[in-house]
C-alpha positions as CSV (number, residue, x, y, z in Angstrom):
1,M,-63.6,-13.8,-5.7
2,T,-60.7,-11.4,-5.0
3,D,-57.9,-12.4,-2.6
4,I,-59.0,-9.9,0.0
5,T,-62.6,-11.1,-0.2
6,A,-61.4,-14.6,0.4
7,A,-59.3,-13.4,3.3
8,R,-62.3,-11.7,4.9
9,Q,-64.2,-15.0,4.7
10,T,-61.3,-16.7,6.5
11,L,-61.2,-13.9,9.0
12,R,-64.8,-14.7,9.9
13,H,-65.0,-18.4,9.5
14,V,-61.6,-19.4,11.0
15,F,-60.7,-16.7,13.4
16,G,-64.2,-15.5,14.4
17,F,-63.6,-11.7,13.7
18,D,-66.1,-9.6,11.8
19,D,-63.6,-7.2,10.4
20,F,-59.9,-6.2,10.3
21,R,-58.5,-3.8,12.9
22,G,-56.3,-0.9,12.1
23,G,-53.8,-1.7,9.3
24,Q,-54.4,-5.5,9.3
25,G,-56.4,-5.5,6.1
26,A,-53.7,-3.5,4.2
27,V,-50.9,-5.9,5.5
28,V,-52.9,-9.1,4.7
29,E,-53.7,-7.8,1.2
30,R,-50.0,-7.1,0.4
31,V,-48.8,-10.4,1.8
32,I,-51.4,-12.5,-0.1
33,A,-50.4,-10.5,-3.3
34,G,-46.8,-11.8,-2.8
35,R,-45.2,-8.5,-1.6
36,S,-42.7,-8.2,1.2
37,T,-44.2,-6.0,3.9
38,A,-43.5,-4.4,7.2
39,A,-46.2,-4.0,9.9
40,I,-45.3,-1.5,12.5
41,F,-48.2,-1.9,14.9
42,A,-48.6,-0.6,18.5
43,T,-48.5,-3.3,21.2
44,G,-51.8,-5.1,21.2
45,A,-52.9,-3.9,17.8
46,G,-53.0,-7.4,16.3
47,K,-49.7,-8.0,14.5
48,S,-49.9,-11.8,14.7
49,L,-53.1,-12.0,12.6
50,C,-51.1,-10.4,9.8
51,Y,-49.2,-13.7,9.2
52,Q,-51.7,-16.2,10.6
53,L,-54.4,-15.4,8.1
54,P,-52.3,-15.1,4.9
55,A,-50.6,-18.4,5.8
56,L,-53.9,-20.2,5.1
57,H,-54.0,-18.6,1.6
58,L,-50.3,-19.2,0.6
59,P,-49.4,-22.4,-1.2
60,H,-46.6,-23.5,1.1
61,L,-45.2,-23.3,4.6
62,T,-45.0,-20.0,6.5
63,L,-41.8,-19.9,8.6
64,V,-42.0,-17.7,11.7
65,V,-38.8,-16.5,13.4
66,S,-39.4,-15.3,17.0
67,P,-36.9,-14.3,19.7
68,L,-38.8,-15.8,22.7
69,L,-40.2,-19.2,23.5
70,A,-43.1,-17.6,25.4
71,L,-44.2,-15.7,22.3
72,M,-44.2,-18.9,20.2
73,Q,-46.2,-20.8,22.8
74,D,-48.9,-18.2,23.2
75,Q,-49.4,-17.7,19.5
76,L,-49.3,-21.5,18.9
77,A,-52.1,-22.0,21.5
78,F,-54.2,-19.4,19.7
79,L,-53.7,-21.1,16.3
80,Q,-54.5,-24.5,17.7
81,R,-57.7,-23.2,19.3
82,H,-58.8,-22.2,15.8
83,D,-57.8,-25.5,14.2
84,V,-54.9,-24.0,12.2
85,A,-52.1,-26.6,11.4
86,A,-49.2,-24.9,13.3
87,A,-46.3,-26.1,15.3
88,S,-43.1,-24.9,16.9
89,I,-39.7,-26.4,17.3
90,D,-37.8,-25.5,20.5
91,S,-35.2,-26.7,22.9
92,T,-37.7,-28.1,25.4
93,Q,-38.9,-30.8,23.0
94,D,-37.7,-34.4,22.9
95,R,-36.2,-35.7,19.6
96,D,-39.3,-37.7,18.7
97,T,-41.5,-34.7,18.9
98,T,-39.1,-32.6,16.8
99,R,-38.8,-35.3,14.2
100,E,-42.6,-35.7,13.9
101,I,-43.1,-32.0,13.4
102,M,-40.4,-31.9,10.7
103,E,-42.0,-34.9,9.0
104,R,-45.4,-33.2,9.0
105,A,-43.8,-30.1,7.4
106,R,-42.2,-32.3,4.7
107,R,-45.6,-33.9,4.0
108,G,-47.2,-30.5,3.6
109,E,-49.4,-30.9,6.6
110,L,-48.3,-27.8,8.4
111,K,-49.2,-24.2,7.4
112,I,-47.1,-22.5,10.1
113,L,-43.8,-23.4,11.7
114,M,-42.3,-21.3,14.5
115,V,-38.6,-21.3,15.5
116,S,-36.1,-19.2,17.2
117,V,-33.5,-17.4,15.1
118,E,-30.8,-19.6,16.7
119,R,-32.4,-22.7,15.3
120,L,-31.4,-21.5,11.8
121,K,-27.8,-22.0,12.7
122,N,-28.4,-25.7,13.3
123,E,-26.9,-27.8,10.5
124,R,-29.6,-30.5,10.7
125,F,-32.4,-28.0,10.7
126,R,-31.0,-26.1,7.7
127,H,-30.7,-29.4,5.9
128,F,-34.4,-29.9,6.6
129,L,-35.4,-26.5,5.4
130,R,-33.8,-27.1,2.0
131,Q,-36.3,-30.0,1.6
132,V,-39.4,-27.9,2.3
133,A,-41.1,-25.3,0.1
134,I,-41.6,-22.1,2.0
135,S,-43.9,-19.3,0.9
136,L,-43.3,-16.6,3.6
137,L,-40.6,-15.7,6.1
138,V,-42.1,-13.9,9.1
139,V,-39.7,-12.0,11.4
140,D,-41.4,-11.3,14.8
141,E,-39.9,-8.4,16.9
142,A,-38.2,-7.3,13.7
143,H,-36.6,-4.3,15.3
144,C,-34.0,-6.7,16.7
145,I,-32.4,-6.6,13.2
146,S,-31.3,-3.0,13.6
147,E,-28.4,-1.7,15.6
148,W,-30.2,1.6,15.7
149,G,-33.0,0.0,17.7
150,H,-33.3,-1.6,21.2
151,N,-32.8,-5.3,21.8
152,F,-30.4,-5.7,18.9
153,R,-29.7,-9.4,18.2
154,P,-26.7,-10.1,16.0
155,D,-28.2,-13.3,14.6
156,Y,-31.1,-11.3,13.2
157,L,-28.7,-9.6,10.8
158,K,-28.3,-12.9,9.0
159,L,-32.1,-13.3,8.2
160,P,-31.9,-11.6,4.8
161,D,-29.2,-14.2,3.8
162,Y,-31.3,-17.0,5.1
163,Q,-34.3,-15.8,3.0
164,R,-32.1,-16.0,-0.1
165,E,-30.5,-19.4,0.9
166,F,-33.9,-21.1,1.4
167,A,-35.4,-19.4,-1.7
168,I,-38.2,-17.8,0.3
169,P,-40.0,-15.4,-2.1
170,Q,-41.2,-12.8,0.4
171,A,-40.8,-11.6,4.0
172,L,-43.2,-10.0,6.6
173,L,-41.6,-7.9,9.4
174,L,-43.5,-7.4,12.6
175,T,-42.7,-5.0,15.4
176,A,-44.3,-2.7,17.9
177,T,-41.4,-0.4,18.5
178,A,-39.5,1.0,15.6
179,T,-38.3,4.6,15.1
180,P,-38.0,6.1,11.6
181,A,-34.3,5.2,11.5
182,V,-35.1,1.5,12.5
183,I,-37.8,1.3,9.9
184,A,-35.5,2.6,7.2
185,D,-32.9,0.0,8.3
186,M,-35.5,-2.8,8.1
187,R,-36.7,-1.8,4.7
188,E,-33.2,-1.7,3.2
189,K,-32.2,-5.1,4.6
190,F,-35.3,-6.8,3.2
191,A,-35.8,-4.7,0.1
192,I,-39.3,-3.5,1.2
193,A,-40.9,-0.7,-0.8
194,E,-41.9,2.4,1.2
195,T,-45.5,1.9,0.2
196,D,-45.4,-1.6,1.8
197,V,-44.7,-0.3,5.3
198,I,-47.9,-0.2,7.2
199,T,-47.9,1.8,10.5
200,T,-51.0,2.0,12.8
201,G,-49.6,4.7,15.0
202,F,-48.6,4.7,18.7
203,Y,-51.2,7.1,20.0
204,R,-53.6,5.3,22.4
205,P,-56.3,7.7,23.5
206,N,-57.4,5.4,26.4
207,L,-54.1,5.4,28.1
208,E,-53.4,8.1,30.8
209,L,-49.6,8.6,31.1
210,L,-48.6,9.7,34.6
211,V,-45.1,10.6,35.9
212,R,-44.9,11.1,39.6
213,P,-41.4,12.0,41.0
214,V,-40.8,10.0,44.2
215,P,-37.5,9.5,46.1
216,A,-36.5,5.9,46.3
217,S,-37.0,5.8,50.1
218,E,-40.7,6.8,49.7
219,R,-41.5,4.8,46.6
220,V,-43.0,1.7,48.2
221,A,-45.4,3.8,50.3
222,A,-46.3,5.9,47.3
223,L,-47.2,2.7,45.3
224,I,-49.3,1.3,48.1
225,D,-51.2,4.6,48.5
226,W,-51.9,4.8,44.8
227,L,-52.8,1.2,44.3
228,A,-54.7,0.3,47.5
229,P,-58.0,2.1,46.5
230,Q,-58.1,0.1,43.3
231,Q,-57.6,-3.3,45.0
232,Q,-60.9,-3.6,46.9
233,P,-61.9,-7.2,47.5
234,G,-64.0,-8.4,44.5
235,A,-63.1,-5.4,42.4
236,E,-59.3,-5.6,42.1
237,A,-57.8,-3.7,39.1
238,S,-55.5,-6.0,37.0
239,T,-52.0,-4.4,37.5
240,I,-48.4,-5.0,36.4
241,V,-45.7,-3.3,38.4
242,Y,-42.3,-3.3,36.5
243,V,-39.0,-3.3,38.4
244,T,-35.4,-3.7,37.3
245,L,-34.0,-6.3,39.7
246,Q,-35.3,-9.7,40.9
247,Q,-34.7,-8.8,44.5
248,T,-36.8,-5.6,44.1
249,A,-39.7,-7.7,42.7
250,E,-39.6,-9.9,45.8
251,T,-39.4,-6.9,48.2
252,V,-42.2,-4.9,46.6
253,A,-44.5,-7.9,46.3
254,K,-44.0,-8.7,49.9
255,A,-44.6,-5.1,51.0
256,L,-47.9,-5.0,49.0
257,A,-49.0,-8.4,50.5
258,N,-48.2,-7.1,54.0
259,Q,-50.8,-4.3,53.3
260,G,-53.4,-6.9,52.4
261,L,-53.0,-6.5,48.6
262,S,-52.9,-9.7,46.6
263,A,-49.6,-9.5,44.7
264,R,-46.9,-12.0,43.5
265,A,-43.3,-11.5,42.3
266,Y,-42.4,-12.7,38.8
267,H,-38.8,-12.9,37.5
268,A,-36.3,-15.2,35.8
269,G,-35.0,-16.4,39.1
270,L,-38.1,-18.5,39.7
271,D,-38.4,-22.0,38.3
272,S,-40.4,-22.4,35.2
273,E,-43.3,-24.2,36.9
274,T,-43.8,-21.4,39.4
275,R,-43.6,-18.7,36.7
276,E,-46.2,-20.5,34.6
277,A,-48.5,-20.9,37.6
278,I,-48.2,-17.2,38.4
279,Q,-48.8,-16.2,34.8
280,H,-51.9,-18.4,34.5
281,G,-53.2,-17.0,37.8
282,F,-52.8,-13.5,36.5
283,M,-54.4,-14.3,33.2
284,R,-57.4,-15.9,34.9
285,G,-57.8,-12.9,37.3
286,E,-56.9,-14.9,40.4
287,I,-53.8,-12.9,41.0
288,P,-54.7,-9.2,40.4
289,C,-51.2,-7.7,40.7
290,I,-47.8,-8.9,39.4
291,V,-44.6,-7.3,40.4
292,A,-42.2,-8.3,37.6
293,T,-39.0,-7.8,35.9
294,I,-39.3,-7.4,32.1
295,A,-39.2,-11.3,32.0
296,F,-43.0,-10.9,32.2
297,G,-45.3,-9.7,29.5
298,M,-44.0,-10.8,26.1
299,G,-46.9,-12.4,24.3
300,I,-49.4,-11.6,27.1
301,D,-52.8,-10.9,25.6
302,K,-55.0,-9.9,28.5
303,G,-57.4,-7.2,27.5
304,D,-58.4,-5.8,30.9
305,I,-55.0,-4.7,32.4
306,R,-56.0,-1.4,34.0
307,N,-52.6,-0.3,35.4
308,V,-49.0,-0.6,34.3
309,V,-46.7,0.9,36.9
310,H,-42.9,1.5,36.5
311,F,-41.6,1.3,40.0
312,D,-38.1,1.6,38.5
313,L,-37.1,3.4,35.3
314,P,-37.6,1.4,32.1
315,K,-34.6,0.5,30.0
316,S,-35.5,2.8,27.1
317,I,-38.3,4.7,25.5
318,E,-38.9,1.6,23.3
319,N,-39.2,-0.6,26.4
320,Y,-41.5,1.9,28.0
321,S,-43.8,2.0,25.0
322,Q,-43.9,-1.8,24.7
323,E,-44.7,-2.2,28.4
324,I,-47.4,0.4,28.7
325,G,-48.9,-1.0,25.6
326,R,-50.0,-4.0,27.6
327,A,-52.6,-1.8,29.4
328,G,-56.1,-1.2,28.2
329,R,-56.1,-3.4,25.1
330,D,-59.9,-3.6,25.5
331,G,-60.1,0.1,24.7
332,L,-61.2,1.1,28.2
333,P,-59.5,3.8,30.2
334,S,-56.2,2.6,31.8
335,R,-53.4,4.2,33.7
336,C,-49.6,4.0,33.2
337,L,-47.8,5.4,36.2
338,T,-44.0,6.0,36.4
339,L,-42.8,6.4,40.0
340,A,-39.6,8.1,38.8
341,G,-36.3,9.0,40.3
342,R,-32.8,9.1,39.1
343,D,-31.6,6.4,41.5
344,G,-32.4,3.6,39.1
345,L,-30.3,5.3,36.4
346,R,-27.1,4.0,37.9
347,V,-28.1,0.3,37.6
348,L,-29.4,0.8,34.0
349,E,-26.1,2.6,33.0
350,N,-24.1,-0.2,34.5
351,F,-25.9,-2.7,32.4
352,V,-24.7,-0.8,29.3
353,Y,-21.1,-0.7,30.5
354,G,-21.3,-4.4,31.3
355,D,-21.7,-5.1,27.5
356,T,-18.5,-3.3,26.5
357,P,-15.7,-5.9,26.0
358,E,-12.1,-5.3,27.1
359,R,-9.7,-4.2,24.4
360,E,-7.6,-7.3,25.2
361,G,-10.6,-9.5,24.5
362,I,-11.1,-8.0,21.1
363,R,-7.5,-8.5,20.3
364,H,-7.6,-12.1,21.3
365,V,-10.5,-12.8,18.9
366,L,-8.6,-11.0,16.1
367,E,-5.4,-12.9,16.7
368,E,-7.3,-16.2,16.4
369,I,-8.7,-15.0,13.0
370,A,-5.3,-13.8,11.9
371,A,-3.8,-17.2,12.7
372,A,-6.5,-19.0,10.7
373,G,-5.9,-16.7,7.8
374,R,-2.3,-17.9,7.6
375,Q,-3.5,-21.5,7.0
376,P,-3.8,-22.8,3.4
377,D,-7.6,-23.1,3.5
378,R,-8.1,-19.9,5.5
379,Q,-10.9,-21.6,7.4
380,W,-11.7,-20.5,11.0
381,A,-13.8,-23.0,13.0
382,V,-15.0,-21.5,16.2
383,L,-17.1,-22.7,19.2
384,L,-18.7,-19.5,20.5
385,N,-18.9,-20.6,24.1
386,T,-15.2,-21.5,24.1
387,L,-14.1,-18.3,22.4
388,S,-16.2,-16.3,24.8
389,R,-14.4,-18.0,27.7
390,D,-10.9,-17.7,26.2
391,S,-11.4,-14.0,25.2
392,N,-13.4,-12.9,28.2
393,V,-16.0,-11.4,25.9
394,R,-19.6,-12.1,26.7
395,L,-21.7,-14.0,24.1
396,L,-23.9,-11.1,22.9
397,P,-21.0,-8.6,22.4
398,L,-19.0,-11.4,20.9
399,K,-21.7,-12.2,18.3
400,T,-22.0,-8.5,17.6
401,L,-18.2,-8.3,17.1
402,L,-18.3,-11.1,14.6
403,V,-21.1,-9.5,12.7
404,H,-19.1,-6.3,12.4
405,L,-16.2,-8.3,11.1
406,E,-18.5,-9.9,8.5
407,M,-19.8,-6.5,7.4
408,Q,-16.2,-5.2,7.0
409,G,-15.3,-8.2,4.8
410,V,-12.7,-9.6,7.3
411,I,-14.6,-12.9,7.6
412,A,-17.4,-14.6,5.8
413,P,-19.6,-17.3,7.3
414,R,-19.5,-20.5,5.3
415,Y,-21.5,-23.1,7.3
416,A,-22.2,-24.3,10.8
417,F,-22.2,-27.8,12.1
418,L,-22.6,-29.8,15.3
419,A,-19.1,-30.9,16.3
420,D,-20.2,-34.0,18.1
421,Y,-22.8,-36.6,17.1
422,R,-23.7,-39.8,18.7
423,L,-26.2,-42.5,17.8
424,R,-28.1,-45.3,19.4
425,Y,-29.4,-48.2,17.3
426,V,-33.1,-48.9,17.4
427,E,-32.8,-51.5,14.7
428,D,-30.1,-54.2,14.8
429,P,-27.1,-52.9,12.8
430,D,-27.0,-56.0,10.5
431,A,-30.7,-55.6,9.7
432,L,-30.0,-51.9,8.9
433,I,-27.3,-52.9,6.5
434,A,-29.6,-55.5,4.9
435,R,-32.1,-52.8,3.9
436,F,-29.7,-51.6,1.2
437,E,-28.0,-53.0,-1.8
438,G,-24.7,-52.5,-3.7
439,E,-22.6,-49.4,-2.9
440,R,-25.2,-48.1,-0.5
441,A,-25.0,-51.3,1.6
442,E,-21.2,-51.0,1.7
443,F,-21.6,-47.3,2.8
444,V,-23.9,-48.3,5.6
445,R,-21.6,-51.1,6.6
446,L,-18.7,-48.6,6.7
447,I,-20.8,-46.5,9.2
448,V,-21.6,-49.5,11.4
449,D,-18.0,-50.7,11.4
450,N,-16.5,-47.3,12.3
451,V,-19.0,-46.1,14.9
452,P,-18.1,-48.2,17.9
453,V,-20.9,-48.6,20.5
454,A,-20.0,-48.4,24.1
455,R,-23.0,-50.0,25.9
456,T,-25.8,-48.0,24.3
457,W,-24.3,-45.0,22.4
458,G,-21.7,-44.7,19.7
459,T,-19.8,-41.5,18.9
460,V,-19.6,-40.5,15.2
461,D,-16.0,-39.6,14.3
462,F,-16.3,-37.9,10.9
463,E,-12.5,-37.9,10.3
464,R,-12.2,-41.6,11.0
465,L,-15.2,-42.4,8.7
466,Y,-13.8,-40.2,5.9
467,R,-10.4,-42.0,6.0
468,A,-12.1,-45.4,6.1
469,G,-14.1,-44.3,3.0
470,V,-10.9,-43.2,1.2
471,D,-9.3,-46.7,1.9
472,A,-12.5,-48.4,0.7
473,E,-13.0,-46.1,-2.2
474,I,-16.4,-45.1,-0.8
475,N,-17.7,-41.5,-0.6
476,A,-17.9,-40.9,3.1
477,S,-18.0,-37.1,3.1
478,R,-19.5,-35.3,6.1
479,S,-22.5,-34.1,4.1
480,R,-23.3,-37.6,2.9
481,L,-22.9,-39.0,6.4
482,I,-25.2,-36.5,7.9
483,T,-27.8,-37.0,5.2
484,A,-27.7,-40.8,5.8
485,L,-27.9,-40.4,9.6
486,E,-30.8,-38.0,9.3
487,Y,-32.5,-40.5,7.0
488,F,-32.0,-43.3,9.5
489,Q,-33.5,-41.2,12.3
490,D,-36.4,-40.2,10.2
491,K,-37.1,-43.9,9.6
492,G,-36.9,-44.6,13.3
493,W,-33.9,-47.0,12.8
494,V,-31.5,-44.9,15.0
495,V,-31.7,-42.1,17.6
496,L,-29.3,-39.3,16.7
497,E,-28.1,-36.6,19.1
498,G,-25.8,-33.6,18.4
499,K,-24.1,-31.0,20.5
500,R,-21.3,-28.3,20.4
501,M,-22.4,-26.0,17.6
502,T,-19.3,-25.0,15.5
503,D,-19.4,-22.0,13.1
504,V,-17.0,-22.1,10.2
505,Y,-15.8,-18.8,8.6
506,E,-13.5,-18.0,5.7
507,V,-10.9,-15.4,6.5
508,R,-11.4,-13.0,3.6
509,R,-8.7,-10.5,4.5
510,P,-5.7,-12.4,5.7
511,G,-2.8,-10.3,6.9
512,F,-4.9,-7.5,8.3
513,D,-3.4,-5.2,10.9
514,V,-4.4,-6.7,14.3
515,D,-3.5,-3.6,16.3
516,A,-5.3,-1.1,14.0
517,L,-8.4,-3.2,13.8
518,T,-8.5,-3.8,17.5
519,D,-8.4,0.0,18.1
520,E,-11.1,0.5,15.5
521,L,-13.5,-2.1,17.0
522,Y,-12.9,-1.0,20.6
523,A,-13.6,2.6,19.5
524,A,-16.9,1.4,17.9
525,C,-17.9,-0.4,21.1
526,Q,-17.3,2.8,23.0
527,V,-19.4,4.7,20.5
528,R,-22.2,2.2,20.9
529,E,-21.8,2.5,24.7
530,R,-22.2,6.3,24.5
531,A,-25.2,5.9,22.3
532,E,-26.9,3.5,24.7
533,I,-26.2,5.9,27.6
534,G,-27.7,8.6,25.4
535,R,-30.9,6.6,25.0
536,L,-31.3,6.4,28.8
537,H,-31.0,10.2,29.0
538,D,-33.5,10.6,26.1
539,M,-35.9,8.6,28.4
540,L,-35.3,10.9,31.3
541,A,-36.0,13.9,29.0
542,L,-39.3,12.3,28.0
543,F,-40.4,11.9,31.7
544,E,-39.3,15.5,32.5
545,S,-40.9,16.9,29.4
546,E,-42.7,20.3,29.6
547,T,-44.8,19.4,26.6
548,C,-47.5,16.7,26.3
549,L,-46.0,13.2,27.1
550,T,-48.3,11.4,24.7
551,Y,-47.3,13.8,21.9
552,R,-43.6,13.4,22.7
553,L,-43.9,9.7,22.7
554,A,-45.7,9.5,19.4
555,A,-43.2,11.9,17.8
556,Y,-40.3,9.7,18.9
557,F,-41.7,6.9,16.8
558,G,-42.6,9.2,13.9
559,D,-46.3,9.1,14.5
560,D,-48.2,12.2,13.5
561,T,-51.7,10.7,14.0
562,I,-52.2,12.6,17.2
563,G,-52.3,15.8,15.1
564,M,-50.5,19.1,15.1
565,N,-51.8,20.2,18.5
566,P,-49.4,18.8,21.1
567,K,-52.0,18.3,23.9
568,C,-53.7,15.0,24.5
569,G,-55.5,16.0,27.7
570,H,-54.7,12.7,29.5
571,C,-51.1,12.9,30.7
572,S,-49.3,14.5,33.7
573,V,-48.2,17.5,31.7
574,C,-51.7,18.1,30.3
575,H,-52.9,17.8,33.9
576,G,-50.5,20.6,34.8
577,R,-47.9,18.5,36.6
578,I,-44.4,18.7,35.0
579,A,-42.0,16.2,36.6
580,H,-38.6,17.0,37.9
581,L,-37.0,13.6,38.9
582,P,-35.3,13.6,42.2
583,D,-31.6,12.8,42.2
584,A,-30.3,9.6,43.8
585,P,-29.3,10.0,47.4
586,P,-25.6,10.8,47.7
587,L,-23.2,8.0,48.7
588,P,-20.1,8.4,50.8
589,P,-16.8,8.9,48.9
590,L,-14.8,5.8,48.2
591,T,-11.6,5.3,50.3
592,D,-8.4,3.2,50.2
593,A,-9.9,1.1,52.9
594,D,-12.8,0.2,50.7
595,F,-10.4,-0.9,48.0
596,I,-8.5,-3.1,50.3
597,R,-11.7,-4.7,51.7
598,D,-13.7,-5.1,48.4
599,A,-11.2,-5.2,45.5
600,L,-8.0,-6.6,46.8
601,P,-9.3,-10.2,47.4
602,F,-10.3,-10.3,43.8
603,I,-7.0,-9.0,42.6
604,E,-5.1,-11.5,44.7
605,R,-7.2,-14.4,43.4
606,H,-6.7,-13.2,39.8
607,R,-2.9,-13.2,40.4
608,E,-2.8,-16.6,42.0
609,Q,-5.0,-18.4,39.4
610,L,-4.3,-16.5,36.2
611,G,-0.8,-15.2,36.9
612,S,-1.7,-11.6,35.8
613,E,-3.0,-8.3,37.0
614,P,-6.6,-7.5,36.2
615,G,-7.2,-4.2,34.5
616,A,-9.3,-1.4,35.8
617,Q,-12.3,-2.4,33.5
618,R,-12.2,-6.0,34.9
619,I,-12.0,-4.8,38.5
620,T,-14.8,-2.3,38.0
621,H,-17.0,-5.0,36.4
622,F,-16.4,-7.2,39.5
623,L,-17.2,-4.4,42.0
624,C,-20.3,-3.4,40.1
625,G,-21.5,-7.0,39.8
626,L,-21.4,-7.1,36.0
627,P,-20.8,-10.6,34.6
628,M,-17.7,-11.6,32.7
629,P,-16.8,-15.1,31.4
630,V,-13.5,-15.0,33.4
631,F,-15.5,-14.6,36.7
632,T,-16.8,-18.2,36.4
633,P,-13.4,-20.1,36.8
634,L,-12.3,-17.5,39.3
635,K,-15.5,-18.1,41.4
636,A,-15.6,-14.3,41.7
637,R,-19.2,-14.3,42.8
638,Q,-18.2,-16.0,46.1
639,L,-16.1,-13.0,47.1
640,S,-17.9,-10.4,49.2
641,G,-16.8,-7.5,47.0
642,F,-18.7,-8.8,43.9
643,G,-21.5,-6.4,43.3
644,A,-20.7,-4.3,46.4
645,Y,-20.9,-1.1,44.3
646,E,-23.9,-2.0,42.0
647,Q,-25.7,1.2,43.1
648,R,-22.7,3.4,42.2
649,P,-22.1,4.9,38.8
650,Y,-19.8,2.6,36.8
651,A,-17.7,5.6,35.5
652,E,-17.1,6.8,39.0
653,V,-16.0,3.4,40.3
654,K,-13.7,3.0,37.2
655,R,-12.0,6.4,37.8
656,W,-11.4,5.5,41.4
657,V,-9.9,2.2,40.5
658,E,-7.6,3.8,37.9
659,T,-6.5,6.5,40.4
660,I,-5.5,3.9,43.0
661,A,-3.7,1.8,40.3
662,K,-1.8,5.0,39.0
663,V,-0.8,6.0,42.5
664,H,0.1,2.7,44.0
665,G,0.8,0.5,41.0
666,P,0.8,-3.3,41.5
667,D,1.4,-2.9,45.3
668,V,-2.2,-1.9,45.9
669,S,-2.2,-3.8,49.2
670,Q,-0.4,-0.9,50.8
671,P,-2.2,2.3,50.0
């Protein structure tokens, strides 16, 4: 029996499908044959089966790295319904659950284990992975590895190194949104042959793509007029309405409800129990319409969604493609409506500017690295949250900055560890010592004697233990101590807890020019900023296209399956309606009085608490409501000016702030 024949039997007997869809068979055949593969499948085309089925034919564990807890939970539920031995490890679990899952993996009882990419930085988890044979590394949402794609996640760049570290022979990359440049980047990083990239195409003949230009003031009424005929009692069309802001979700859902339409808001500001109840109600058909931020939809597998509406502009063409891909998965006709205007562009552009760090923040990071490079061991130990606070660089841009420094050879990651451990004895310490003999018993006694317990918990001081080991001529290295403590926990003799992840880097280029590298990195951030702004304008160009929308969208992703004739027959342009998006309504010019009212209280608080003048970038972030680490200790959100100009273009506000600073200098209170 050939491998693919056996796979087809598994497809029928385990998963209940008669045949593969699209490119599934080609991917499964390659993975079972031991080849690293990339599956570029449209949303809803069945990417998950491409690892779920091969996992049952590979000899060892399949490790799945996913960016979202919701994705893991939905896929895990599917696998458990089909009696596949699968589990996930995530931050919501208690220690006993995590320990039991890891023990099942060690015993070879699991075929699939799902984790977040951040879990791979955990010292204890990495120690566990070294003890387990792994056949396949699966990277879900693999476009996150590429800076040329959307939703870039710096931690994803380390996945090829993890594959080598844990001796995983092959990788499978899964994504629904990858342009030709992103695919090339993915192939290079994981050494995937061009013939092992399987693409199903992005053309969906059952989706009608509609762009309807509507001014912001008329958009709610336009949505109600369009949606109401499809929401007759007993025959409501399942609908997702996407918005940008949480408050918009609440406002639009309320407006629909006031017109007798059953709709609920869904966003990250709701508690998890409420979100889960709303999602389940939508999946069961009890809630026909969800008005949601992009917090909703990842991992949703509901075949009969008839409408996806973009009330606000999506974040990018990739996001748009992913979100409309949730419509019509059952193959029946479905509509994707964009109620477009340029008003939402300001908010989306401001999100981009919000990720650009201050030049001073980049310099702070480099000065820390330079100082570490002057030490004999050239080791730089860093707590990311602390560095983010001290440098005033948000976590995602900070991680991106560190990855760039790795790529330039300035620093090299060596290891990560939890800075603080504490333990609670389940077994009496003397009984624990008595389980061992000779030098091992002395080693355990060293731990017991040097981890003082206050009431219930004892803090593990690795430096104290190491010194005690030197005095007693016992090896009490950190690695040996962690191995022992992990073993004690696995046996149920202690409960072990860790916190404060610390990353340790080696400074590879000590003595680098801090000023020159600061300028270089800041310029790179600005290039990335301009590129992201360009992506937003590419999206506007798509919606205002004079040629077939479906053809333009497929071409963006390098898909030529639609053919050479650019006319799908089921989009706005093919219907004869070319969109011209209305401009945002004009806003009154900013005045000196606005500055005194909205910006000055922040400047004065900054002077009082930090003893310095905030720069124009920091003031603009405050006025546009864009988060910065420094805003937390300053309690900036409590000031009325925070976010007062979130509907204004960031660049315009920044020019205004710079003009006032240039004219009036520090004495801005007297313009």
